[in-house]
Chimera marker file (.cmm) of the C-alpha trace (Angstrom):
<marker_set name="trace">
<marker id="1" x="-24.074" y="-13.798" z="34.038" r="1" g="1" b="0" radius="0.5"/>
<marker id="2" x="-20.836" y="-13.946" z="33.555" r="1" g="1" b="0" radius="0.5"/>
<marker id="3" x="-21.185" y="-16.754" z="31.225" r="1" g="1" b="0" radius="0.5"/>
<marker id="4" x="-23.644" y="-14.555" z="29.025" r="1" g="1" b="0" radius="0.5"/>
<marker id="5" x="-21.477" y="-11.952" z="28.740" r="1" g="1" b="0" radius="0.5"/>
<marker id="6" x="-18.179" y="-14.225" z="27.795" r="1" g="1" b="0" radius="0.5"/>
<marker id="7" x="-20.429" y="-15.870" z="25.335" r="1" g="1" b="0" radius="0.5"/>
<marker id="8" x="-21.906" y="-12.470" z="23.626" r="1" g="1" b="0" radius="0.5"/>
<marker id="9" x="-18.045" y="-11.188" z="23.700" r="1" g="1" b="0" radius="0.5"/>
<marker id="10" x="-16.932" y="-14.290" z="21.821" r="1" g="1" b="0" radius="0.5"/>
<marker id="11" x="-19.733" y="-14.248" z="19.304" r="1" g="1" b="0" radius="0.5"/>
<marker id="12" x="-18.808" y="-10.330" z="18.545" r="1" g="1" b="0" radius="0.5"/>
<marker id="13" x="-14.990" y="-11.599" z="18.147" r="1" g="1" b="0" radius="0.5"/>
<marker id="14" x="-16.078" y="-14.478" z="15.800" r="1" g="1" b="0" radius="0.5"/>
<marker id="15" x="-17.812" y="-11.834" z="13.939" r="1" g="1" b="0" radius="0.5"/>
<marker id="16" x="-15.406" y="-9.630" z="13.423" r="1" g="1" b="0" radius="0.5"/>
<marker id="17" x="-12.774" y="-12.134" z="12.636" r="1" g="1" b="0" radius="0.5"/>
<marker id="18" x="-14.820" y="-13.761" z="9.681" r="1" g="1" b="0" radius="0.5"/>
<marker id="19" x="-15.534" y="-10.415" z="8.407" r="1" g="1" b="0" radius="0.5"/>
<marker id="20" x="-11.764" y="-10.138" z="8.226" r="1" g="1" b="0" radius="0.5"/>
<marker id="21" x="-11.072" y="-12.852" z="6.636" r="1" g="1" b="0" radius="0.5"/>
<marker id="22" x="-13.640" y="-12.122" z="3.748" r="1" g="1" b="0" radius="0.5"/>
<marker id="23" x="-11.888" y="-8.682" z="3.547" r="1" g="1" b="0" radius="0.5"/>
<marker id="24" x="-8.382" y="-10.181" z="2.942" r="1" g="1" b="0" radius="0.5"/>
<marker id="25" x="-9.853" y="-12.878" z="0.622" r="1" g="1" b="0" radius="0.5"/>
<marker id="26" x="-11.322" y="-9.802" z="-1.689" r="1" g="1" b="0" radius="0.5"/>
<marker id="27" x="-8.241" y="-7.965" z="-1.297" r="1" g="1" b="0" radius="0.5"/>
<marker id="28" x="-6.106" y="-10.974" z="-2.768" r="1" g="1" b="0" radius="0.5"/>
<marker id="29" x="-8.105" y="-11.567" z="-5.364" r="1" g="1" b="0" radius="0.5"/>
<marker id="30" x="-8.665" y="-7.816" z="-6.544" r="1" g="1" b="0" radius="0.5"/>
<marker id="31" x="-4.365" y="-7.953" z="-6.475" r="1" g="1" b="0" radius="0.5"/>
<marker id="32" x="-4.088" y="-10.836" z="-8.607" r="1" g="1" b="0" radius="0.5"/>
<marker id="33" x="-6.729" y="-9.704" z="-11.026" r="1" g="1" b="0" radius="0.5"/>
<marker id="34" x="-4.973" y="-6.407" z="-11.343" r="1" g="1" b="0" radius="0.5"/>
<marker id="35" x="-1.751" y="-8.341" z="-12.018" r="1" g="1" b="0" radius="0.5"/>
<marker id="36" x="-3.707" y="-10.198" z="-14.797" r="1" g="1" b="0" radius="0.5"/>
<marker id="37" x="-5.070" y="-7.030" z="-16.369" r="1" g="1" b="0" radius="0.5"/>
<marker id="38" x="-1.807" y="-5.481" z="-16.320" r="1" g="1" b="0" radius="0.5"/>
<marker id="39" x="0.198" y="-8.083" z="-18.250" r="1" g="1" b="0" radius="0.5"/>
<marker id="40" x="-2.513" y="-8.087" z="-20.601" r="1" g="1" b="0" radius="0.5"/>
<marker id="41" x="-2.191" y="-4.424" z="-21.435" r="1" g="1" b="0" radius="0.5"/>
<marker id="42" x="1.582" y="-4.676" z="-21.455" r="1" g="1" b="0" radius="0.5"/>
<marker id="43" x="1.348" y="-7.554" z="-24.014" r="1" g="1" b="0" radius="0.5"/>
<marker id="44" x="-0.808" y="-5.155" z="-25.764" r="1" g="1" b="0" radius="0.5"/>
<marker id="45" x="1.870" y="-2.522" z="-25.823" r="1" g="1" b="0" radius="0.5"/>
<marker id="46" x="4.708" y="-4.811" z="-26.659" r="1" g="1" b="0" radius="0.5"/>
<marker id="47" x="2.299" y="-5.830" z="-29.744" r="1" g="1" b="0" radius="0.5"/>
<marker id="48" x="1.637" y="-2.230" z="-30.528" r="1" g="1" b="0" radius="0.5"/>
<marker id="49" x="5.582" y="-1.448" z="-30.685" r="1" g="1" b="0" radius="0.5"/>
<marker id="50" x="6.080" y="-3.759" z="-32.886" r="1" g="1" b="0" radius="0.5"/>
<marker id="51" x="3.349" y="-3.610" z="-35.326" r="1" g="1" b="0" radius="0.5"/>
<marker id="52" x="2.530" y="-0.078" z="-34.782" r="1" g="1" b="0" radius="0.5"/>
<marker id="53" x="-1.356" y="-0.686" z="-35.141" r="1" g="1" b="0" radius="0.5"/>
<marker id="54" x="-4.514" y="-0.322" z="-32.997" r="1" g="1" b="0" radius="0.5"/>
<marker id="55" x="-6.349" y="-3.285" z="-31.407" r="1" g="1" b="0" radius="0.5"/>
<marker id="56" x="-9.370" y="-2.401" z="-33.259" r="1" g="1" b="0" radius="0.5"/>
<marker id="57" x="-11.585" y="-5.608" z="-31.992" r="1" g="1" b="0" radius="0.5"/>
<marker id="58" x="-12.636" y="-7.429" z="-28.679" r="1" g="1" b="0" radius="0.5"/>
<marker id="59" x="-10.483" y="-9.787" z="-27.295" r="1" g="1" b="0" radius="0.5"/>
<marker id="60" x="-10.856" y="-12.052" z="-24.306" r="1" g="1" b="0" radius="0.5"/>
<marker id="61" x="-9.195" y="-15.381" z="-23.057" r="1" g="1" b="0" radius="0.5"/>
<marker id="62" x="-7.923" y="-16.960" z="-19.783" r="1" g="1" b="0" radius="0.5"/>
<marker id="63" x="-4.921" y="-17.271" z="-17.748" r="1" g="1" b="0" radius="0.5"/>
<marker id="64" x="-3.739" y="-19.202" z="-14.748" r="1" g="1" b="0" radius="0.5"/>
<marker id="65" x="-2.568" y="-17.183" z="-11.887" r="1" g="1" b="0" radius="0.5"/>
<marker id="66" x="-1.916" y="-18.231" z="-8.409" r="1" g="1" b="0" radius="0.5"/>
<marker id="67" x="-3.438" y="-21.694" z="-9.061" r="1" g="1" b="0" radius="0.5"/>
<marker id="68" x="-6.573" y="-20.128" z="-10.351" r="1" g="1" b="0" radius="0.5"/>
<marker id="69" x="-8.539" y="-19.395" z="-13.931" r="1" g="1" b="0" radius="0.5"/>
<marker id="70" x="-9.015" y="-15.783" z="-14.391" r="1" g="1" b="0" radius="0.5"/>
<marker id="71" x="-10.881" y="-14.627" z="-17.325" r="1" g="1" b="0" radius="0.5"/>
<marker id="72" x="-9.893" y="-11.367" z="-19.218" r="1" g="1" b="0" radius="0.5"/>
<marker id="73" x="-11.446" y="-9.193" z="-21.787" r="1" g="1" b="0" radius="0.5"/>
<marker id="74" x="-10.023" y="-6.363" z="-23.931" r="1" g="1" b="0" radius="0.5"/>
<marker id="75" x="-12.213" y="-3.952" z="-25.289" r="1" g="1" b="0" radius="0.5"/>
<marker id="76" x="-10.718" y="-1.076" z="-27.537" r="1" g="1" b="0" radius="0.5"/>
<marker id="77" x="-12.979" y="2.215" z="-26.926" r="1" g="1" b="0" radius="0.5"/>
<marker id="78" x="-12.997" y="5.114" z="-29.564" r="1" g="1" b="0" radius="0.5"/>
<marker id="79" x="-10.839" y="8.322" z="-28.875" r="1" g="1" b="0" radius="0.5"/>
<marker id="80" x="-11.360" y="11.615" z="-29.953" r="1" g="1" b="0" radius="0.5"/>
<marker id="81" x="-7.710" y="12.102" z="-31.091" r="1" g="1" b="0" radius="0.5"/>
<marker id="82" x="-6.953" y="10.319" z="-34.791" r="1" g="1" b="0" radius="0.5"/>
<marker id="83" x="-4.675" y="7.395" z="-34.220" r="1" g="1" b="0" radius="0.5"/>
<marker id="84" x="-5.487" y="6.621" z="-30.426" r="1" g="1" b="0" radius="0.5"/>
<marker id="85" x="-7.358" y="3.935" z="-29.117" r="1" g="1" b="0" radius="0.5"/>
<marker id="86" x="-8.822" y="3.677" z="-25.547" r="1" g="1" b="0" radius="0.5"/>
<marker id="87" x="-8.197" y="0.198" z="-23.864" r="1" g="1" b="0" radius="0.5"/>
<marker id="88" x="-10.210" y="-1.189" z="-21.056" r="1" g="1" b="0" radius="0.5"/>
<marker id="89" x="-8.850" y="-4.557" z="-19.626" r="1" g="1" b="0" radius="0.5"/>
<marker id="90" x="-11.357" y="-6.436" z="-17.739" r="1" g="1" b="0" radius="0.5"/>
<marker id="91" x="-10.564" y="-9.449" z="-15.179" r="1" g="1" b="0" radius="0.5"/>
<marker id="92" x="-13.219" y="-11.917" z="-13.726" r="1" g="1" b="0" radius="0.5"/>
<marker id="93" x="-13.185" y="-14.887" z="-11.813" r="1" g="1" b="0" radius="0.5"/>
<marker id="94" x="-15.971" y="-16.533" z="-14.305" r="1" g="1" b="0" radius="0.5"/>
<marker id="95" x="-16.271" y="-16.552" z="-17.953" r="1" g="1" b="0" radius="0.5"/>
<marker id="96" x="-18.835" y="-14.124" z="-19.603" r="1" g="1" b="0" radius="0.5"/>
<marker id="97" x="-19.105" y="-12.750" z="-15.851" r="1" g="1" b="0" radius="0.5"/>
<marker id="98" x="-20.707" y="-8.743" z="-16.363" r="1" g="1" b="0" radius="0.5"/>
<marker id="99" x="-19.124" y="-8.139" z="-12.742" r="1" g="1" b="0" radius="0.5"/>
<marker id="100" x="-15.216" y="-8.141" z="-13.084" r="1" g="1" b="0" radius="0.5"/>
<marker id="101" x="-13.382" y="-7.916" z="-10.073" r="1" g="1" b="0" radius="0.5"/>
<marker id="102" x="-11.208" y="-5.301" z="-11.698" r="1" g="1" b="0" radius="0.5"/>
<marker id="103" x="-10.993" y="-3.062" z="-14.922" r="1" g="1" b="0" radius="0.5"/>
<marker id="104" x="-8.178" y="-1.034" z="-16.003" r="1" g="1" b="0" radius="0.5"/>
<marker id="105" x="-7.613" y="1.656" z="-19.007" r="1" g="1" b="0" radius="0.5"/>
<marker id="106" x="-4.945" y="2.329" z="-21.295" r="1" g="1" b="0" radius="0.5"/>
<marker id="107" x="-3.853" y="4.023" z="-24.059" r="1" g="1" b="0" radius="0.5"/>
<marker id="108" x="-1.931" y="3.236" z="-27.498" r="1" g="1" b="0" radius="0.5"/>
<marker id="109" x="-1.036" y="5.577" z="-30.460" r="1" g="1" b="0" radius="0.5"/>
<marker id="110" x="0.275" y="4.911" z="-34.049" r="1" g="1" b="0" radius="0.5"/>
<marker id="111" x="2.500" y="7.316" z="-33.738" r="1" g="1" b="0" radius="0.5"/>
<marker id="112" x="5.889" y="5.859" z="-32.886" r="1" g="1" b="0" radius="0.5"/>
<marker id="113" x="8.329" y="3.698" z="-34.774" r="1" g="1" b="0" radius="0.5"/>
<marker id="114" x="9.660" y="0.467" z="-33.647" r="1" g="1" b="0" radius="0.5"/>
<marker id="115" x="12.164" y="0.060" z="-36.179" r="1" g="1" b="0" radius="0.5"/>
<marker id="116" x="15.767" y="1.713" z="-35.619" r="1" g="1" b="0" radius="0.5"/>
<marker id="117" x="16.018" y="4.725" z="-38.043" r="1" g="1" b="0" radius="0.5"/>
<marker id="118" x="12.992" y="5.089" z="-39.519" r="1" g="1" b="0" radius="0.5"/>
<marker id="119" x="12.292" y="8.658" z="-38.942" r="1" g="1" b="0" radius="0.5"/>
<link id1="1" id2="2" r="1" g="1" b="0" radius="0.2"/>
<link id1="2" id2="3" r="1" g="1" b="0" radius="0.2"/>
<link id1="3" id2="4" r="1" g="1" b="0" radius="0.2"/>
<link id1="4" id2="5" r="1" g="1" b="0" radius="0.2"/>
<link id1="5" id2="6" r="1" g="1" b="0" radius="0.2"/>
<link id1="6" id2="7" r="1" g="1" b="0" radius="0.2"/>
<link id1="7" id2="8" r="1" g="1" b="0" radius="0.2"/>
<link id1="8" id2="9" r="1" g="1" b="0" radius="0.2"/>
<link id1="9" id2="10" r="1" g="1" b="0" radius="0.2"/>
<link id1="10" id2="11" r="1" g="1" b="0" radius="0.2"/>
<link id1="11" id2="12" r="1" g="1" b="0" radius="0.2"/>
<link id1="12" id2="13" r="1" g="1" b="0" radius="0.2"/>
<link id1="13" id2="14" r="1" g="1" b="0" radius="0.2"/>
<link id1="14" id2="15" r="1" g="1" b="0" radius="0.2"/>
<link id1="15" id2="16" r="1" g="1" b="0" radius="0.2"/>
<link id1="16" id2="17" r="1" g="1" b="0" radius="0.2"/>
<link id1="17" id2="18" r="1" g="1" b="0" radius="0.2"/>
<link id1="18" id2="19" r="1" g="1" b="0" radius="0.2"/>
<link id1="19" id2="20" r="1" g="1" b="0" radius="0.2"/>
<link id1="20" id2="21" r="1" g="1" b="0" radius="0.2"/>
<link id1="21" id2="22" r="1" g="1" b="0" radius="0.2"/>
<link id1="22" id2="23" r="1" g="1" b="0" radius="0.2"/>
<link id1="23" id2="24" r="1" g="1" b="0" radius="0.2"/>
<link id1="24" id2="25" r="1" g="1" b="0" radius="0.2"/>
<link id1="25" id2="26" r="1" g="1" b="0" radius="0.2"/>
<link id1="26" id2="27" r="1" g="1" b="0" radius="0.2"/>
<link id1="27" id2="28" r="1" g="1" b="0" radius="0.2"/>
<link id1="28" id2="29" r="1" g="1" b="0" radius="0.2"/>
<link id1="29" id2="30" r="1" g="1" b="0" radius="0.2"/>
<link id1="30" id2="31" r="1" g="1" b="0" radius="0.2"/>
<link id1="31" id2="32" r="1" g="1" b="0" radius="0.2"/>
<link id1="32" id2="33" r="1" g="1" b="0" radius="0.2"/>
<link id1="33" id2="34" r="1" g="1" b="0" radius="0.2"/>
<link id1="34" id2="35" r="1" g="1" b="0" radius="0.2"/>
<link id1="35" id2="36" r="1" g="1" b="0" radius="0.2"/>
<link id1="36" id2="37" r="1" g="1" b="0" radius="0.2"/>
<link id1="37" id2="38" r="1" g="1" b="0" radius="0.2"/>
<link id1="38" id2="39" r="1" g="1" b="0" radius="0.2"/>
<link id1="39" id2="40" r="1" g="1" b="0" radius="0.2"/>
<link id1="40" id2="41" r="1" g="1" b="0" radius="0.2"/>
<link id1="41" id2="42" r="1" g="1" b="0" radius="0.2"/>
<link id1="42" id2="43" r="1" g="1" b="0" radius="0.2"/>
<link id1="43" id2="44" r="1" g="1" b="0" radius="0.2"/>
<link id1="44" id2="45" r="1" g="1" b="0" radius="0.2"/>
<link id1="45" id2="46" r="1" g="1" b="0" radius="0.2"/>
<link id1="46" id2="47" r="1" g="1" b="0" radius="0.2"/>
<link id1="47" id2="48" r="1" g="1" b="0" radius="0.2"/>
<link id1="48" id2="49" r="1" g="1" b="0" radius="0.2"/>
<link id1="49" id2="50" r="1" g="1" b="0" radius="0.2"/>
<link id1="50" id2="51" r="1" g="1" b="0" radius="0.2"/>
<link id1="51" id2="52" r="1" g="1" b="0" radius="0.2"/>
<link id1="52" id2="53" r="1" g="1" b="0" radius="0.2"/>
<link id1="53" id2="54" r="1" g="1" b="0" radius="0.2"/>
<link id1="54" id2="55" r="1" g="1" b="0" radius="0.2"/>
<link id1="55" id2="56" r="1" g="1" b="0" radius="0.2"/>
<link id1="56" id2="57" r="1" g="1" b="0" radius="0.2"/>
<link id1="57" id2="58" r="1" g="1" b="0" radius="0.2"/>
<link id1="58" id2="59" r="1" g="1" b="0" radius="0.2"/>
<link id1="59" id2="60" r="1" g="1" b="0" radius="0.2"/>
<link id1="60" id2="61" r="1" g="1" b="0" radius="0.2"/>
<link id1="61" id2="62" r="1" g="1" b="0" radius="0.2"/>
<link id1="62" id2="63" r="1" g="1" b="0" radius="0.2"/>
<link id1="63" id2="64" r="1" g="1" b="0" radius="0.2"/>
<link id1="64" id2="65" r="1" g="1" b="0" radius="0.2"/>
<link id1="65" id2="66" r="1" g="1" b="0" radius="0.2"/>
<link id1="66" id2="67" r="1" g="1" b="0" radius="0.2"/>
<link id1="67" id2="68" r="1" g="1" b="0" radius="0.2"/>
<link id1="68" id2="69" r="1" g="1" b="0" radius="0.2"/>
<link id1="69" id2="70" r="1" g="1" b="0" radius="0.2"/>
<link id1="70" id2="71" r="1" g="1" b="0" radius="0.2"/>
<link id1="71" id2="72" r="1" g="1" b="0" radius="0.2"/>
<link id1="72" id2="73" r="1" g="1" b="0" radius="0.2"/>
<link id1="73" id2="74" r="1" g="1" b="0" radius="0.2"/>
<link id1="74" id2="75" r="1" g="1" b="0" radius="0.2"/>
<link id1="75" id2="76" r="1" g="1" b="0" radius="0.2"/>
<link id1="76" id2="77" r="1" g="1" b="0" radius="0.2"/>
<link id1="77" id2="78" r="1" g="1" b="0" radius="0.2"/>
<link id1="78" id2="79" r="1" g="1" b="0" radius="0.2"/>
<link id1="79" id2="80" r="1" g="1" b="0" radius="0.2"/>
<link id1="80" id2="81" r="1" g="1" b="0" radius="0.2"/>
<link id1="81" id2="82" r="1" g="1" b="0" radius="0.2"/>
<link id1="82" id2="83" r="1" g="1" b="0" radius="0.2"/>
<link id1="83" id2="84" r="1" g="1" b="0" radius="0.2"/>
<link id1="84" id2="85" r="1" g="1" b="0" radius="0.2"/>
<link id1="85" id2="86" r="1" g="1" b="0" radius="0.2"/>
<link id1="86" id2="87" r="1" g="1" b="0" radius="0.2"/>
<link id1="87" id2="88" r="1" g="1" b="0" radius="0.2"/>
<link id1="88" id2="89" r="1" g="1" b="0" radius="0.2"/>
<link id1="89" id2="90" r="1" g="1" b="0" radius="0.2"/>
<link id1="90" id2="91" r="1" g="1" b="0" radius="0.2"/>
<link id1="91" id2="92" r="1" g="1" b="0" radius="0.2"/>
<link id1="92" id2="93" r="1" g="1" b="0" radius="0.2"/>
<link id1="93" id2="94" r="1" g="1" b="0" radius="0.2"/>
<link id1="94" id2="95" r="1" g="1" b="0" radius="0.2"/>
<link id1="95" id2="96" r="1" g="1" b="0" radius="0.2"/>
<link id1="96" id2="97" r="1" g="1" b="0" radius="0.2"/>
<link id1="97" id2="98" r="1" g="1" b="0" radius="0.2"/>
<link id1="98" id2="99" r="1" g="1" b="0" radius="0.2"/>
<link id1="99" id2="100" r="1" g="1" b="0" radius="0.2"/>
<link id1="100" id2="101" r="1" g="1" b="0" radius="0.2"/>
<link id1="101" id2="102" r="1" g="1" b="0" radius="0.2"/>
<link id1="102" id2="103" r="1" g="1" b="0" radius="0.2"/>
<link id1="103" id2="104" r="1" g="1" b="0" radius="0.2"/>
<link id1="104" id2="105" r="1" g="1" b="0" radius="0.2"/>
<link id1="105" id2="106" r="1" g="1" b="0" radius="0.2"/>
<link id1="106" id2="107" r="1" g="1" b="0" radius="0.2"/>
<link id1="107" id2="108" r="1" g="1" b="0" radius="0.2"/>
<link id1="108" id2="109" r="1" g="1" b="0" radius="0.2"/>
<link id1="109" id2="110" r="1" g="1" b="0" radius="0.2"/>
<link id1="110" id2="111" r="1" g="1" b="0" radius="0.2"/>
<link id1="111" id2="112" r="1" g="1" b="0" radius="0.2"/>
<link id1="112" id2="113" r="1" g="1" b="0" radius="0.2"/>
<link id1="113" id2="114" r="1" g="1" b="0" radius="0.2"/>
<link id1="114" id2="115" r="1" g="1" b="0" radius="0.2"/>
<link id1="115" id2="116" r="1" g="1" b="0" radius="0.2"/>
<link id1="116" id2="117" r="1" g="1" b="0" radius="0.2"/>
<link id1="117" id2="118" r="1" g="1" b="0" radius="0.2"/>
<link id1="118" id2="119" r="1" g="1" b="0" radius="0.2"/>
</marker_set>
């Protein structure tokens, strides 16, 4: 009887440990995907600061981070205010994946001046 109790307890413990490992891997992937998305959004902000232009078209690409390939997609979304554009940056682990790991939103505009003394 004692052996049965111990075996049930060990199976429950092992199941809980596997669940924790899966959760940790999910959080790691979500964190790295968010870093990739934030990097792409920051590159858009820098491009916008230099050219003062909206994105206008969808872009995609891949980048390596943490010894893994990540696929990003930038999708411009219309805004109700003229001169502004919403940006959705999605990151997935596979190319043409319809279920991204993370999607972040940003906003860019055409109403700033990157050069000193232009206003």
